[in-house]
N, C-alpha and C positions, 0 to 999 in steps of 0.2 A: 668225384670227390665229395666227401660228406660235408654237411653244413656245420659250421663252428657255432657252438652254443655260447651265448653271452651270459656271464654271471654278473648281475647288476649289484655291485657292492658299493655302498655309500658310507662315508665317514659319519654322516648324520643318522644312519640307521644301523645301530650296533648288531642287530640280528642278521644283517646281510654281510657282515665282514668275514673275510676268509683269511686263514693263516697258513702260509706255505702251501705247497702242492698237495699234501695229503688231506688238507681241510676240505677239498672238493669231493672226497670219498666219504662213505658212511663212517661213523666213529669206529675206531679199532676196538676189538675185544681185548681182554687181558692177555690172551695168548698171542694175538697179533702184536701188541706192544712188547711183550716178552721177546718175540722174534726180532723186532727192531733193535732192542737192547743187545741181543745176541749178535746181530749184524754189526753194530758199533764195535763191540768187543772183538769180534772175528777180524775186523778191518785193522785192529790195532789203534783205533781212535780212543780219545779220552771222553768218557761220558760226563755230562753235566746237566744240572737242572736249573731252570730259570722260571720266574713267575712275575705276574703283574696284574693290576686291576683291569677289568674288561675295558673300561673307558680309555686306558692308556695302551691298549694292545697294539695300536698302529704305530706307536713310537719305536724308535730304534733301541731305546734302553729298556731292558727288563732287569728285575732284581735277580742277582745270582743267589741260589740256594747253596750255601756253603761254597767251598772251592770245587773246581772240577775234580772228578774222582780219578786222579792220575794213576795209571797202572791197574785200575780195578778190572778184575776178570770174572767176578761173580755177578751173574745176571740178577739174582735175587737181591743182592745188596743195592744195586742201582734202583730196582723197582721199589725197594723198601724206602729209599731216600725220596723218591718221587711221591710215594704215598704219604710220607711224613710231611713233605712240603704242602701237599694238597690238604691234609688234615689241619695243619697250622694256618693255612690261608685258603679256606674253603670258598671264599668269594673271588679268588684269583684264577686266571688261566695259568696252567703249569706246562712248561715246554721241556721236552727231552732234546738234548743236543749231543752230537758226536763230533768232537774237535779232531780234525785231521792235522796232527802235528807236523807231518812232512810238508804238506802244502800250505800250512798256516791259515786254515779256513775251516768253516763248518762243513763237515761231510754230510751231516744229516741234522735236521731240526724239524720238530713236529710238536704241536700242542696235544698233550695226552689227557689233560683234564681241563674242562672248560668251566669258567665261572658263569654265574647267571647272566643272561643277556636281557637288556631292557626290552 
């Protein structure tokens, strides 16, 4: 059995904080993010964008960027909204979410733009 690696994340150290499972991987390229948006759409989930200040990233509440994009099937439209959010709030973390309406939960959530870390 392999040894489990410990990720030392502390609330007092913003640079050590992790966000969801994908945050332990290297940052996604634009194509990899595009593939995640395509996956959300292919699953029939509703894409949404949220953002928050880095110091509040551990809170449960993030600001919603507009309403979820109910019925959106254009990957580029979702990416454009995420980019607009990032451009309007360059100091914030921006999260991509896929709401699974059948199960009433988030099927996917990942930070796609990271604000500056102290």
